[in-house]
N, C-alpha and C positions, 0 to 999 in steps of 0.2 A: 496373578492378573496384572498386566502392565498398563498403568494409567499415567498420563501426563495431566495431572489434576487441574491446577489452575492455569498453567501455561496454555493448556488447550481451552479451558473455559473462558479465560479472559479474552483470548483472541476471538472466540465465538461471539462475545458480547460486543467487541469492536465491529464485527461484521454486522451485528444487529443494530448498531447505533450510529456508526460512522463508517469510514472506509477501512478495510482490513490493513493492518500493518504488521510489524515484526513483533515477536513475543517479548514480553517484559523481561528485562535483564534479571538474572537470578532465578528465574522460574525453570529450573532444570528438571530432568526426569525424576519424579518422586516415587518411582516403583521401589518396592522393598527388595534388598539384595537377596540372592538365591540362598545365602547361608542363614537367612532369617533374622539377621541383625537389623537394627533400626538405622536408616541412613542419616548422616549428619547434615543438618540444615542450619546455616548461619542466620540467626535472628537478632533483632535489635534488643539487647538486654537492658539498655538504658531506660527504656520505657517502664520497666518494673522497679527501678531504683526508688527509694523512699523520697517523698516530696514534702514540701512545707506549706502546701495550700491549706487554707482554713475556709471551709464552706459547708453549708447545709444544702445539698442538691436534691432536687426532685426529678424523677424520671418516670414517664408514663409510656406504656406500650400496649399493644394488643397481642394476643397469642395464647397458646395452650398452657396448661399447668407445668409441662416440661420446660417450656421457655422461662416461665417464672422462676422455677427452682434453680435453673442454671444461671440465669441472670443474677439472682440474689446471691448465689455462691460466688460469682465473679466479683460482685461488689463487696462482699465480705473480705475477699482476698485483697482487693484494692484498699479497703479501710485498714487492714492489718499493716499495710506498708505506708499508708497515709492517714494516720489517726485523726488528723485535723479535718478530714472530709467525711461527712456522714451522708446517708442516703435515705430518702423517703420514696418508696417505689409504689407504683399503682398499675395494675393490669385492668384494662377496660375491654369489654367485648367489642368486636369490630363494628356492629351496627350502631353503637353509641359513641364510638371513639371520636369520630369527626365532629359530631354535634357537640361533644364535651370540649374539644379543642377550640372550636369557634366560640362557644359560650365563654370559655375562660379567656380567650383573646379579647372579647368585648369587655371583660371585667378586669383586664390587666393582671390576670392570675395564672398565666400559662406555666406548666412545669418547665424547669430549666432545660431538660433534655427530653426529646420526644422521638418516637419512631414516625417516619413519614412514608407513605406509599407513593410509588411513582405517579399514579393517576391523580394524586392530590397535591403534588409538589408545586405546580404552577399556581394553583389557587391559594396555597398556603403563603407563597411569596407575595402574591398580589394583595393578600390581606395583611401584609407587613407582620407576619408571625415569626419569621425566621431570620437569624443573624447571618449576614454574608460571611462565608468562611475563607474567601480568597486571601485576605491578609494573613490568616493563620497558616495557610499553605506557604505563603511567601516567606514568613519568618521561621518556619520549621516547627512551630508548635503542633501542627497537624501534619504528620508524615504520611504522604501518599506515594512515596517513591517506589513502592513495590506494588502499586495498584495500576492496572492498565488504564491508559488515557481514555478509552471508551467508557469504562466504568466511572471514571472521574467526571467526564462530561455529562453523564446521565444525571448527575446531581446539580446541573447548572440551569439557570433561567436567564435569558438575555446575556449570556456570556459570563455570568458571575456564579460562583459555587456557593450553594446554600445547604447542601446535604451531602453526606458521604455514604457510599453503598456498603451495606452490611453483608452482602453475599449475592450469589446468583441463584435464581429460582425459575421454575417452569410450571405451567399448569399440569396437574396430575390427577388422573382418575384412579382412585384407590378402590379396590374391590375385594370381596370375600373369596379368596382363591380356594379355600377349603371347600366352600359350597360349589363353586363352578367346576372344580375338579371332580367332586362327587357326582355332579350332574353330567359330566362328560362334555362340558361346554368350553370351547377354546376362546380365550380372550386375546385378540390380536392387538398389536400396537398399530397406531395410526388408523383406527377404525373409521370408516365412513358412517354417516348417520344411518344409512340402510343396514349396515352390518351391526350397528349398535341396537337398532330396533329389533333385529333378529335375535340378538342375545337377550334383550329385555323380555321379548315374547316367550322365548324358550325357558328362561329361568322361572317366569311366572307360571307357565303351563305345567312345568314339572314339580314346582315346590310351593307355589303360592306367594313366594317372596317377590316384592315389588321393586321398582326402580325409583331412586330419589334424584330427580333432576335439580339443577341449581334453583334455589328458592330464596327470594330476597337478594339475589346476586346478579341482577341485570347489568350492573356496572362491570362485571367480569365476562359473563357469558354472552351477552348481546354483542359486544364488539368482537368476541371470538368467532361467533357464527358469521357476522358480517364480513370479517376478513376473508372468508372463503369466496366472497363475491367481489374481492378486490377493493372493499371499502375499508381503508386503513385510517381514514380521518372522518369521524362521524359528525364533527361540528365545524361550522363557520362561526364568525363572531356574533351573528344575529339570526342564525338559522341552522337547520340540520343540513349536513352535506350529502343529501340523497335526493334523487329526483322524484321518487314516488313512494307510496306506502308499500308497494309490492316487495321491496327489499326486506321488509320486516316479517313477511309471512312465514319464511322458513323457521325463524326463531320461535314464533308463537305456535307454528305447526307442530313442533316437537311436543309441546305440552298438550295440544289438542289430540294428537295421535295417542299419547299415553293415557289421556282421560277416556277417549273413545274405546280403546282396547282394554282398559282396566288395569294396566300394569304400573301406572305412575302413583307415587305417594301423594296424597292430596292435602288440602288445607286443614282438614281435621287433625291430621298427625302433626303438621307444622305448628298448629296453635299451641302445642304444649312444649315446643322446642325453642332453644336459642339458636337461630339459624346461623350457619357458618361455624358453629362450635364443633370442634373435633369430638369432644366427649359426648355430645348430644346428637351426633349424626346417627340416623337410622341404620347406617352400616354397622355400628357397634352398640347402639342403644335401642332396644326394642323389646316387646313383650310377646309378639306373635308375628307370623308371616305378613299379616296385613300392615304392620307397623315397621317391618324390617325391609331394608334395602340391600341389594347385593353390591351396590357401589356408592361412591360419594365423590363429588367434584371438589377437589382441594388443590394444594400446591405441594411441590416436591419436598420442601423443607418441613412439611407436616407429617411425614411418614413415621418418624419416631413416635410422635405423640399419638398418632392413630394406632400404631402397633401396641403401645402401652394401654390405650383405652379399650382395645379389642378383648373379648373373652379369650381365655388361655388356649382354647381349642380351635381358634380361628387364625389362619395365616392370611395376612394382608398382602395383596399384590398391587402393582403399580403399572399404569399404562397411560396413554394420551387421552385427552378429551376427544370425543367424536366430532366430526365435521364433514361437510360435503366435500371439502378439499383440505385434508389435514395439514399438508405442507404449507398452505397459505395461512391457515388459522394459527398454527403453533408459533411460539416465539420464546426467546430467552429474555428474562426480566431481572432487574435488580430486585432482590428479595424484599428489601425495604431499606430505607435510609435512616441514619442517625443525624439529628440536627439539634442546634441550640436555638432556643427561642429568644425573642426580643425582650422577654420579661426576666431573663437571667440576671441582668444588671451587673452588679459587682462580682457575681459568681461566674460570669461569662468565661473567663480564662480557665477557671477550675473545671468547668463543664467541657471545654475543649480538651483539656488534659485527660478527662475520663473517656471521651470518645476516642482519642488517640490510643488509650489503653485497650479499649474494646477491639480496635482494629489491629493493633501491632503487638500486643502482649502474648507471648507463647503460653505462659501459665494461665492467663485468662481464657485463651482459646482451647487449652486442654480441658477446661471446664465446659465451655460453650459448645465445642465440638460441632460447629457448623449447623446448629439447630435453626439459625436464621437463613441458611443457605450456605453454599460453599464460600469460605472467606474471600473477601475482595483482595486482600494482600496475597500475592503469589507465594511469598516466602512463608507466611503463616499457614497457608493451605498445604504447602509441601510438608511443613513441619508436623502438622496434626494428622496427615494422611495415614501414617501407620497406626494411629489410635482409633480410627473410625471403626464403628461397629458394622455389623452386617447391613443395617439400614443405610448407614452412610455410604457404604460401598455400592449398595443397590441404587441409591439416588445418583451417585456419581456416574455409574454406568448408564443409567437411564438418560441423564442429561447428555453425556458424551455420545452415546451410541444410537439412541432412539430419537431424541428431540432435535439435536443439533443438525443432523443431516437432512431433516425434514421440517424446517422452520423458515420463517421469513422475518424481515425487520420489524422491530417493535413499533407499535403505533404511537403517535404523539400523545403527550399527556393531555387529559381532558380539561376544559375550562370549568370554572366554578359552577356555571348554570347546569352542567351535565348532571349534577347530583339530582336535581329535580326531575330531569328527563328520565333517569334511571329509576327513580322512585315511582314515577308514573307507570313505567314499563312493568315494575313489580306489582303494582295495583292491577294492571291489566292481566297479568298472569294469574293472580288470585281470582279475579272474576271469571277468567277462562276455565280454571279448574273447577269452579262452582257451576259451570255450564251456563253462565249468564250471557257470554258473548262467544263468537267464533274466532278463529285465528285471523280470518280476513278482516273482521270488524276490529279486532285488537290492533292489527297492523295499521288500519286507517286512522284509528284514534291516536295511536302513538305518533304517526306522521303529522297529524293536524295539531295535536296538543304540544308535541315536541317543538314544532316551529313557533308556536305561540310563546312557549316558555323561553326559548332562545331570544325571541324578539323583545319580550318584555324585560329581560335581564341584561340586554346589551347596553 
């Protein structure tokens, strides 16, 4: 299979964030030679040379057990070459991650290095949580010479770099391919909502297995659905950037349809789950058809973790999230960023060195293997391409061949007040699934309360 891994992916990100330009120098064809040998890729070996830094660094991230294991192994390798640097690591579930960061910011106890999601970048900078990285790019301490300009600019706020992209990612609907194949149900890429409804009804009618729609995930799924209506910016400085409540009805209508027809997993099941957790997704964690889902709404870089969490007799497939207009809704996204916090203090330079290692070290990325997304460095991505397992190859093909030709520019990062709007949308979903309100009522409440929230926090 002939793939131009990051040379293609990086160019696609520029198309999604700025104007398309030429491919990054050095990002040559990374396809494996016909004789089966591994192609030679020139990498920067200096980044792996022993250093004399002395620091006790803390690093916090969200993610699966797979991410934790690989990150820990990469840090152990770093410590072996830099014995003066030790690490205290912490993995926090997504729902609690941002609350913990802001709480620690208020007490001046932020971890030295953190993961940052694109949607939280602007508010993290406005809260004075992140160190500006532009000077470290200028003096070469942070080497982004093999990273496409579009990916670099994605980590900027007001023209200054505060975070560096850890990889490329896309929304991914993961599904029980074993089950759908057994039922004779075809899962198409770029499904419309009506096509998705048809699958949900068919699976439920034949097997009793339900459908798990995004729960506690309005921050992701609501903008995705709105993008199909050409709403790519949901917020103004003091109001919602929509003219009426009607635009929200399609979003809430998905949950209402599932509740009315019986195929959606409800509040009772989610009460016992850590939402957005791969390991606790009803796709792989269930006791009976009523608590089982044939699909889960995740991200492409979570395929390996989902495959490992699945029972041995289940094959996990991957496709796009459904939308009334998939090409408008779908997009390419920086998987997450690495950033240094303002509480790093005297360990700031050592933290920069570690981020440079995560981005540019071939041995480190031989361990990480793109779990956070296809590496941002074109050279590193080319270098690890021959080592990618079946899941890695599947994700690469999915991004290249399925999403990229049918996607649109990424939406702007959300302001801080958006968190409360999304939380309110999640509460409305909960009430709707309990039958307390209709989709129309939920849409009206979100429109009114969302505008009040934006006005009160402006």
